[in-house]
C-alpha positions, -999 to 999 in steps of 0.1 A, spaced: 419 59 274 418 95 263 385 112 249 380 144 224 366 164 248 392 153 277 426 158 250 409 195 240 396 209 270 412 190 300 447 176 290 448 200 260 470 191 232 496 217 242 515 214 280 501 242 302 528 242 330 559 258 319 591 247 341 621 271 340 653 259 357 681 286 374 711 275 379 745 299 389 768 313 365 800 304 367 831 319 346 844 289 332 843 282 295 852 258 270 840 250 234 801 265 229 777 248 219 769 245 184 753 234 152 774 201 152 765 193 186 721 195 181 720 159 165 738 149 197 717 165 220 685 155 204 696 122 204 700 122 245 665 140 248 647 110 223 665 84 248 654 101 279 617 102 266 618 69 251 635 56 287 604 69 302 572 53 276 595 21 279 588 20 318 556 28 311 544 1 289 547 27 253 556 24 220 588 44 211 590 74 192 608 86 162 629 120 157 612 136 128 633 164 107 600 186 100 588 181 136 631 195 150 628 223 124 596 243 139 607 232 172 642 246 165 624 278 152 601 281 177 629 280 205 650 305 189 624 327 187 616 324 226 653 330 233 653 359 215 627 375 229 631 361 264 600 348 265 583 313 272 553 307 258 530 281 233 522 314 213 554 326 187 561 364 184 537 361 154 510 351 174 507 314 160 501 284 182 518 250 177 492 237 156 498 266 134 534 263 134 535 228 121 506 225 97 516 259 84 555 241 78 536 213 56 532 189 86 498 170 88 501 152 123 485 158 151 507 181 176 518 181 210 540 206 225 564 208 255 583 243 264 609 250 286 637 271 299 671 273 317 681 308 331 717 319 337 731 283 331 766 272 341 783 269 310 777 271 268 803 242 266 782 208 254 789 192 284 766 215 303 745 218 278 735 184 278 739 185 315 710 213 314 687 189 289 690 163 314 677 187 341 647 200 323 637 165 312 639 153 349 616 187 360 591 176 336 588 139 346 591 149 385 556 168 379 522 160 400 491 159 392 470 183 385 502 205 375 519 174 354 510 189 315 547 176 307 547 144 324 514 134 301 523 150 267 559 127 271 538 96 283 508 103 257 500 68 249 494 77 208 524 97 199 547 77 171 574 104 164 590 139 183 612 171 173 636 190 200 646 226 190 670 248 215 675 280 215 704 301 232 704 339 243 734 345 262 729 320 292 694 317 288 680 284 269 650 279 260 636 238 248 608 230 223 592 195 218 568 191 192 551 152 195 535 140 168 507 116 164 510 99 126 482 77 116 473 91 83 483 94 48 470 131 37 466 137 -2 480 173 -6 457 199 5 463 240 -4 474 260 26 453 287 18 421 290 3 394 315 -2 366 322 26 332 301 16 355 276 -10 352 241 -5 384 220 1 384 184 -2 403 163 27 411 129 16 434 104 24 441 70 38 450 53 70 484 44 76 472 13 86 440 5 66 426 -14 96 421 17 114 390 41 113 385 77 105 363 85 133 352 124 126 365 152 113 367 185 134 365 219 116 378 244 141 379 287 132 402 308 151 409 347 137 440 357 118 471 358 142 483 389 154 517 396 173 513 395 212 529 422 232 558 409 248 545 410 283 516 390 272 540 366 259 564 364 290 528 354 313 524 316 313 491 301 299 476 275 285 465 268 249 443 245 233 417 245 201 388 266 204 359 249 222 336 256 192 338 233 162 318 219 134 324 178 134 322 154 99 310 120 106 315 91 80 282 82 61 261 63 80 255 23 63 225 23 38 193 21 56 210 36 90 211 67 107 229 86 137 212 90 169 203 120 160 188 115 126 216 127 104 232 104 78 268 116 78 289 138 60 318 122 40 327 89 25 346 62 36 355 31 21 374 1 26 411 1 30 409 29 49 402 55 28 384 85 28 368 119 13 356 144 35 342 177 19 352 211 39 334 243 41 354 274 51 321 293 62 334 314 89 354 339 71 387 351 67 409 334 92 426 299 102 408 266 96 420 236 119 414 207 108 413 177 133 408 137 119 404 116 150 410 79 144 400 49 163 422 17 162 395 -7 169 355 -3 171 361 7 213 382 32 209 369 62 216 388 81 193 423 103 194 437 129 171 457 110 145 462 142 120 455 175 116 463 203 90 456 242 90 447 265 65 444 299 61 415 319 48 421 354 35 398 377 11 415 385 -23 
């Protein structure tokens, strides 16, 4: 079981390692990989991932259209700039990209590159993707971030994106944990405003354990040399936790009564105040499937706050 702090600080919701494969380029060229080949590439990657999860006794993942789109945009961004990073050229992180595109799931990301690939023909690209996946699964602790992400037990969906720049390939994988159905939440709100986060567990027997509020300044485009230097990415260390209201006549161990309403059937309503000024507020919803669970991220949203 992965606890909240290990998820945020040790494993991180986004992979630490960034493997790159290099191949000798050949002059043999057949039909180039194109948009029509993407569904086959995604199905190949999905089968590779699910085969690893099956061997580990884990659930099978489903492809997600939005994750495919967001992953593709980041892979193409990396290919254009010839960098490999969890940050985009606009300074956004994986959870920013997915949430601000309309996603509400908790996100983990793998990013990989193959340089000087042998061929741009579909068969060659498929072989490179197999090699990139094998490289991730061959990782050993403590440098096995990609492998841990593929085998994270609480994932439900995944998306794959490819980007090309000549004979250089970028692969982005977005793994999702989908356990909550959220009502529409504004993507932007003024500082000091209160946003109502409400919804329902997809499985009514699950519990919303906590809502953690993370704040970051508005991102700015990094220098290209900074993007080309591998680095880990994670949510900020500091956050504001919101907990379900305690039962009548009870309190939490710290004497507080809780922060948000929780009713039978897995429904909830949590008021979130944007009290840190302009920036991006990331709300991570921690879920318990049974009372003995330590909680895991089952949903996430981002709200951009700017002065009018």
